[in-house]
N, C-alpha and C positions, 0 to 999 in steps of 0.2 A: 569632828565634823560628821553630820548625818550621812548614812549610806547613800541616800538619793543625791545629796550634794556631790559626793565623790564621783558617782556615776555620771552626773551631768558634766562635771569638769573634765573627766576622762573623755567623754564624747566630744566635747569642744576641742580638746587637744588633738584627737584623732582627725576630726574634720579639718583642722588647720594643717596637720601633717599632710593630708591628702591634697589639699589645695597647694601646698608648697611643692609637692611632687609634680603636680600638673603645671605649675608655673615653670619649673625647671625643664620638664620633658615636653612641654607644649600639649601633648596628648599621650594617653597610655591606657592599657587595658587593666582589668581588675587584678590579674595575676601580677603584673609588673608593679602596680601600686602596692599590693599586699606585701610583696617581697621588700619593697622600699621602706614601708612603715613598720614592718615586722608584726603584722596581724593576719589572722585567718581571712581567707578570701570572702567567706560569708559575711563577716563583720564589715569588711571594707565595702562589699557590694551594697549592704544596707545603707551605709553612709552615702555612697554615690547615688543611690536611688533617691534618698532624701534631698541631697544637694541638687539633683536633676529636677525633682518636683518643685523645689524652691527657685529653680532657674539660675543657680549659681554655677552649675556646670552643664555641659551639653553632651549627650550620648550620640555618637556618630558611628553606627555599625559596630557597637561593642567597645569602641574606644572613647574615652572621655577627654574633654578639654574645658578650660575656663570659658564662661559665657561672656558675651559682649557687655553685660551689665556692669562689668568692672570699669568700662570706659566712663560710664556715668559717675561711678564712685570716684574715679581719678579726677574728673573735672570738678566734682564737689570738693575734694581735698585741695585742689589747686586754688579754689575760691577762698580757702582758709588762710592763704598767704596774702596779707594785705598788699594791695597794689601790685599784683603779680605781673601786670603788663609793664610796669616800670622796671621791675627786676629783669624780665625777659629782654626788654629793649636795651637796658644797660649792659647785660651780658653779651648781647649781639655786638654792641659797640666795642666792648672790651676784646672780644674775639677778633673783630675786624682790625682794631688798632694794633694788636700784638701778632696776629696771624696764627695764634695758638688756640688751645681749648680753654674756654672760660666756663666755670661752673659755680652754681649757687647751691648750698646745702644747709640743712639745719640738723640739730641733734634730736633724736627721738629714741627713747629706751636705751640710751647710751651708745647709739650708732650714729655715724655720719649718714644722713639720708639725703640723697641727691634730689633736688627739686627741678633744676633747669640746667641745660647744657647747650653751649653754642660752640661751633667749631670754625676757626678761621681758615684762611686759604692754605696755610701750611700745617694746620693741625693734623696730628696723627690719630688713628682710630684707637679708641679704648673701650673697655667693656662697660664703663659707667653710663647710666641713663637715668631718667627721672624714675624715682621709686626704688632704685638700687640702694643697698646699704653697704657700708664699709666700716672697718675698725677706726677708731679715733686716734689711737696712738701712732699709727703708721701713715697717716695722711696729713697734708698741710691744713686742710679744712678742719679736721678733727683737732689738731694741736692748736690751731688758732682759736677755736671755741673753748677748748679746755683751759687755755691761758686766761680767759676772761671769766671763768666760772669760780664759784666758791671752792676753795681747796678741798674741802670734805667731799663735795659733789664730784670733783674731778677724780679724786682718789677712789671713790666708790665705783665710778665707771671703769677705771683701769682694773680694779680688783674683780668686778663682775665679769669682764670680758677677757681677762687673763693675758692680754698682750701677746698674742702668738707672733712668731717670727714669720713675716711675709717674704722677706728677702734676706740676704746676708747682711744688709745694712740696717735692718729694723732694730730700733731700741726696744728691748723687752724688759728693762728694769725700771720699775715705777719711780724709784728715787732719782735715778739719772734723768728720767723724762721730766720730773717735776722741776729739776734744775734747768732743763732746756726751756721749760715754759716761762721761767723768769726772763730768759733771753728774748723770748717771743714778745713778752710785754714791753720790754725795753726797746726792742727793734721796731715793733709795730706789725710784724708779719711773721708767719711760720714757714718753715721749709720742709719739704719732703725730698730728701736726697736719695732717690732710688730705694726708699724704705717700704713702699707699697708695691711698686712694679719696677723691675730692673730695667734701667735705661730711661726711665721717666723721672723728671724733676718738676716739682710743683711749688708754687708760692701761694700761701693762703692768708687772707686778712679777715679778722672778725668783724661782725656787724652788731652794733649795740643800739638799744632804743634810748629814749629820753631819760630812763631811769638807770642807764648804764648796764642793763641786763643784756647778755648776748642772745641774739635770736637767730644767728646763722653765720655763714662765712662765704666769701667769694675767693676763687682761686684761678690761677693761670697755670696750665700744665704744658710741658713740651719735652722733647728729647734733650738729654744732657748736653749734646753737641751745640744746641742753641741756647739752652737755659744756663748760661755761664754766670758766675758771680758778678762780673762786670755789667752784663746786660740786666740782671736782676736789680742791681743797685742804681744803674743809670736810667733804666726805662721801665721795667716791669712793675717795681714797687710804686713808683709815682703814678703810673697809669691805673694800677689797681686801687690806689688810694682815692683817686678821683671818682672811680666807679662806686666804691663803698660809700663815699660821702653822698653821692646822688641817691643811692638806695636808702641810706639811713634817713635822709631828709624826707623822702617821699613814701616810705613804706612802714608798715607795722605788721608784725607777724601775730596772727590771732591765736 
């Protein structure tokens, strides 16, 4: 690779690292950012000046934050989800019917990427929100999508992201998970039994298009005290299936 190409790629990596820091910390000074990304303050400052000139960040009295232009980008990305309004409306109905948290996500770069979230009257607060990413192996949304993927693709995702242990219940063995995915296909939905967050149980169902390709998943999440096996079998799975049918009929993921 030519020297100039390597420098260009390194510069993009650095800019992305800086933006990641600002997303996490909301606002930070040059010294804080330099320590976080492991670079000299001068180099980080040059990147920040460039990002500020391009209006991707804002300098407020020596501290930097992400600019509001990301709102426009977010709206543009939402427009890539075919019939987003149908998905949002159905998720609201699902949350209202169950009283729990209802979420829609898709897979991007091997991550569960949340697109929409609706909270019912009894829903508990969780850290997930539109744009947030999670591991696929530890979530019902991720397992639901993995179960519908080509096996080679599913194995590549698990290998690339290394299946870290999120809780004491997380399955971290690829072969064991692949066997569980067979159960998901047979049952029609995936379970997260406190595998991503202790005390939280989730049920996820895949969404497929007319070519049987998976384009996302929908889930219902709640505390283990309410998300019992009996309730999942007698209520949640059926309600979730109705919502996925409506979304599949009316939506296309671009």
